[in-house]
Structure formats: C-alpha cells, structure tokens
KOLVEXBA-230386 format. One line per field, with one value per atom (N, C-alpha, C): residue number from 1; residue in three letters; atom name; x, y, z. Coordinates in Angstrom, 1 decimal, padded with zeros to 4 digits, always signed. Example, Ala and Ser with C-alpha at 12.3 -4.5 7.8 and 13.67 -1.06 7.14 Angstrom:
// residues 2
seq: 1:1:1:2:2:2
type: ALA:ALA:ALA:SER:SER:SER
atom: N:CA:C:N:CA:C
px: +013.2:+012.3:+013.2:+012.8:+013.7:+012.9
py: -005.7:-004.5:-003.3:-002.2:-001.1:+000.0
pz: +007.8:+007.8:+007.8:+007.1:+007.1:+007.9
END
This chain:
// residues 65
seq: 1:1:1:2:2:2:3:3:3:4:4:4:5:5:5:6:6:6:7:7:7:8:8:8:9:9:9:10:10:10:11:11:11:12:12:12:13:13:13:14:14:14:15:15:15:16:16:16:17:17:17:18:18:18:19:19:19:20:20:20:21:21:21:22:22:22:23:23:23:24:24:24:25:25:25:26:26:26:27:27:27:28:28:28:29:29:29:30:30:30:31:31:31:32:32:32:33:33:33:34:34:34:35:35:35:36:36:36:37:37:37:38:38:38:39:39:39:40:40:40:41:41:41:42:42:42:43:43:43:44:44:44:45:45:45:46:46:46:47:47:47:48:48:48:49:49:49:50:50:50:51:51:51:52:52:52:53:53:53:54:54:54:55:55:55:56:56:56:57:57:57:58:58:58:59:59:59:60:60:60:61:61:61:62:62:62:63:63:63:64:64:64:65:65:65
type: MET:MET:MET:ARG:ARG:ARG:VAL:VAL:VAL:GLN:GLN:GLN:ARG:ARG:ARG:ARG:ARG:ARG:LYS:LYS:LYS:SER:SER:SER:ARG:ARG:ARG:ASN:ASN:ASN:SER:SER:SER:GLU:GLU:GLU:GLU:GLU:GLU:LEU:LEU:LEU:THR:THR:THR:HIS:HIS:HIS:LYS:LYS:LYS:ALA:ALA:ALA:GLU:GLU:GLU:GLU:GLU:GLU:GLU:GLU:GLU:ILE:ILE:ILE:ALA:ALA:ALA:ALA:ALA:ALA:LEU:LEU:LEU:ILE:ILE:ILE:SER:SER:SER:LYS:LYS:LYS:LYS:LYS:LYS:VAL:VAL:VAL:ALA:ALA:ALA:GLU:GLU:GLU:LEU:LEU:LEU:ARG:ARG:ARG:LYS:LYS:LYS:LYS:LYS:LYS:THR:THR:THR:GLY:GLY:GLY:GLN:GLN:GLN:GLU:GLU:GLU:VAL:VAL:VAL:SER:SER:SER:GLU:GLU:GLU:ILE:ILE:ILE:GLU:GLU:GLU:PHE:PHE:PHE:ALA:ALA:ALA:PRO:PRO:PRO:ARG:ARG:ARG:GLU:GLU:GLU:THR:THR:THR:MET:MET:MET:LYS:LYS:LYS:GLY:GLY:GLY:LEU:LEU:LEU:GLU:GLU:GLU:GLY:GLY:GLY:TYR:TYR:TYR:HIS:HIS:HIS:VAL:VAL:VAL:LYS:LYS:LYS:ILE:ILE:ILE:LYS:LYS:LYS:LEU:LEU:LEU:LEU:LEU:LEU
atom: N:CA:C:N:CA:C:N:CA:C:N:CA:C:N:CA:C:N:CA:C:N:CA:C:N:CA:C:N:CA:C:N:CA:C:N:CA:C:N:CA:C:N:CA:C:N:CA:C:N:CA:C:N:CA:C:N:CA:C:N:CA:C:N:CA:C:N:CA:C:N:CA:C:N:CA:C:N:CA:C:N:CA:C:N:CA:C:N:CA:C:N:CA:C:N:CA:C:N:CA:C:N:CA:C:N:CA:C:N:CA:C:N:CA:C:N:CA:C:N:CA:C:N:CA:C:N:CA:C:N:CA:C:N:CA:C:N:CA:C:N:CA:C:N:CA:C:N:CA:C:N:CA:C:N:CA:C:N:CA:C:N:CA:C:N:CA:C:N:CA:C:N:CA:C:N:CA:C:N:CA:C:N:CA:C:N:CA:C:N:CA:C:N:CA:C:N:CA:C:N:CA:C:N:CA:C:N:CA:C:N:CA:C:N:CA:C:N:CA:C:N:CA:C:N:CA:C
px: +001.0:+000.0:+001.0:+002.0:+002.5:+003.1:+003.8:+004.6:+003.4:+002.3:+001.2:+001.2:+001.3:+001.0:+002.0:+003.1:+004.4:+004.3:+004.1:+003.8:+002.8:+001.8:+000.8:+001.4:+001.7:+002.0:+003.2:+004.2:+005.0:+004.6:+003.7:+003.0:+001.9:+001.6:+000.9:+001.5:+002.8:+004.4:+004.7:+005.1:+005.7:+004.4:+003.6:+001.9:+001.6:+001.6:+002.0:+003.0:+004.1:+005.4:+005.4:+005.0:+004.4:+003.4:+002.6:+001.9:+002.2:+002.8:+003.7:+003.9:+005.5:+006.2:+005.5:+004.6:+003.9:+002.7:+002.2:+001.7:+002.8:+004.1:+004.9:+005.6:+005.3:+006.0:+004.9:+003.6:+002.6:+002.2:+002.6:+002.7:+003.7:+005.2:+006.1:+005.8:+005.0:+004.7:+004.2:+002.7:+001.8:+002.2:+003.8:+003.9:+005.3:+005.5:+006.1:+005.7:+004.3:+003.8:+003.1:+002.6:+002.9:+003.2:+004.7:+005.3:+006.3:+006.0:+006.3:+004.9:+004.2:+002.9:+002.4:+002.2:+001.4:+000.1:-000.6:-001.9:-001.9:-002.9:-002.9:-003.9:-003.5:-004.0:-004.8:-006.2:-007.7:-007.9:-007.5:-008.0:-006.4:-006.6:-005.6:-006.5:-006.0:-006.9:-005.9:-006.3:-005.7:-006.2:-006.1:-006.6:-005.9:-005.9:-005.3:-004.9:-003.5:-002.8:-002.3:-003.7:-003.4:-003.0:-002.1:-001.4:-002.2:-002.0:-002.3:-002.2:-001.2:-000.1:-001.1:-001.6:-002.0:-002.1:-002.0:-002.0:-000.6:+000.1:+001.2:+001.8:+000.8:+000.8:-000.9:-000.6:-001.4:-001.0:-002.3:-002.2:-002.6:-002.0:-002.2:-002.5:-003.8:-004.1:-004.1:-003.4:-003.1:-004.5:-005.4:-005.7:-005.5:-005.6:-005.3:-006.0:-006.3:-007.6:-007.1
py: -001.4:+000.2:+001.5:+001.5:+002.2:+003.1:+001.7:+001.7:+002.3:+002.0:+002.4:+004.0:+004.3:+005.7:+007.1:+006.6:+006.8:+007.1:+006.2:+005.8:+007.0:+007.1:+008.0:+009.4:+009.7:+010.7:+011.2:+010.5:+011.0:+011.1:+009.9:+010.4:+012.0:+012.4:+013.9:+014.9:+014.8:+015.9:+016.1:+014.9:+014.5:+015.6:+015.4:+015.5:+017.3:+017.5:+018.6:+019.7:+019.3:+019.5:+020.2:+019.2:+018.6:+020.4:+020.4:+021.2:+022.6:+022.9:+023.9:+024.5:+023.6:+023.9:+024.0:+022.9:+023.3:+025.0:+025.3:+026.5:+028.1:+027.4:+028.3:+028.8:+027.7:+027.5:+028.3:+028.2:+029.1:+029.9:+030.6:+031.8:+032.8:+031.8:+032.3:+032.4:+031.8:+031.7:+032.6:+032.8:+034.0:+035.2:+035.6:+036.7:+036.8:+036.0:+035.7:+036.2:+035.7:+035.7:+037.4:+037.9:+039.1:+040.3:+039.6:+040.9:+040.9:+039.8:+039.5:+040.3:+039.7:+040.4:+041.4:+041.8:+042.9:+042.4:+041.3:+040.8:+039.9:+039.7:+039.2:+038.2:+037.1:+035.5:+035.5:+035.2:+035.3:+033.5:+032.4:+031.2:+029.9:+029.2:+027.9:+026.8:+026.1:+024.9:+023.8:+022.8:+021.3:+020.4:+019.8:+018.2:+017.3:+016.0:+014.8:+014.1:+013.7:+013.2:+011.9:+011.0:+009.4:+008.5:+007.7:+006.6:+004.9:+003.9:+002.9:+002.7:+003.0:+002.9:+003.8:+004.9:+005.9:+007.1:+008.2:+009.6:+009.7:+010.4:+010.6:+012.1:+013.2:+014.4:+015.0:+016.2:+017.2:+018.5:+018.3:+019.3:+020.7:+021.8:+023.1:+024.3:+024.6:+025.4:+027.2:+028.1:+029.5:+030.3:+031.1:+031.9:+032.9:+034.4:+035.6:+036.6:+037.8:+038.6:+039.4
pz: -000.1:+000.2:-000.2:+000.9:+000.6:-000.5:-000.7:-002.5:-003.6:-003.5:-004.1:-004.3:-003.0:-002.6:-002.6:-003.1:-003.3:-004.9:-005.7:-006.3:-007.1:-006.8:-006.8:-006.4:-005.6:-005.0:-005.8:-006.7:-007.1:-008.6:-009.2:-010.4:-010.4:-009.4:-009.2:-009.4:-008.0:-008.6:-010.2:-010.6:-011.9:-013.1:-013.0:-013.7:-013.7:-011.8:-011.8:-012.4:-012.2:-012.8:-014.7:-014.9:-016.4:-016.6:-016.1:-016.6:-016.3:-015.4:-015.4:-016.1:-016.5:-017.7:-019.5:-019.4:-020.7:-020.1:-019.5:-019.6:-019.6:-019.2:-019.4:-020.5:-021.4:-022.7:-023.4:-023.3:-023.7:-023.9:-022.4:-022.0:-022.7:-023.1:-023.9:-024.9:-025.6:-027.2:-027.6:-027.0:-027.0:-027.1:-026.1:-025.9:-027.0:-027.9:-028.6:-030.2:-030.1:-031.8:-030.8:-030.3:-029.7:-030.0:-029.7:-030.0:-031.5:-032.2:-033.6:-034.3:-034.0:-035.4:-035.1:-033.6:-033.2:-033.0:-032.9:-032.8:-031.6:-031.0:-029.6:-030.1:-029.5:-029.4:-028.8:-029.6:-029.0:-028.8:-029.6:-029.1:-029.3:-028.8:-028.9:-029.2:-029.7:-030.3:-030.1:-029.0:-029.2:-029.4:-030.8:-030.9:-030.9:-030.2:-030.0:-031.1:-031.2:-032.3:-031.9:-032.3:-031.5:-032.9:-032.4:-032.9:-032.6:-033.3:-032.7:-031.4:-030.8:-029.4:-028.6:-028.9:-027.6:-028.7:-027.7:-027.6:-028.0:-028.6:-029.8:-029.2:-029.3:-029.3:-029.3:-029.8:-030.2:-031.5:-032.0:-033.2:-032.6:-032.5:-032.3:-033.3:-033.1:-033.9:-033.5:-033.4:-032.7:-034.0:-033.1:-033.7:-033.3:-034.3:-033.5:-034.0:-033.5:-033.9:-034.8
END
C-alpha cells in the first residue's frame, strides 16, 4: 500500500510539474507572437494526435485577432 501511495504521489508531482512547464511555454510563445505580429492571440485549439499505440501528441492551432 505504501509503495502504491508513493507512486501515486510521485505521479501527481510529475504531472503537476509538467502542467506548469507546458503553461509557461504557452505563455512564452503567446508573448513572442504578440511581439512579432502585433496581434493578440484569441484562441488556442488542441486536437489529440493518436496512433494505434495511444496518444502521441497534439496538433495545435492558434488564432490571432
């Protein structure tokens, strides 16, 4: 039971860290687009990219104002 809890807690910590890193990267890219284009980002769409093995990543579409 203790090993299971440690694994679960470790998974939660890793997941949280990954979420923070992804959010920071998105913020950085939005700021870069704003600076380079002079336009604001109005929407970011994420569509799953799946294979027979499972989720491989995401297709990303960014809309500017």
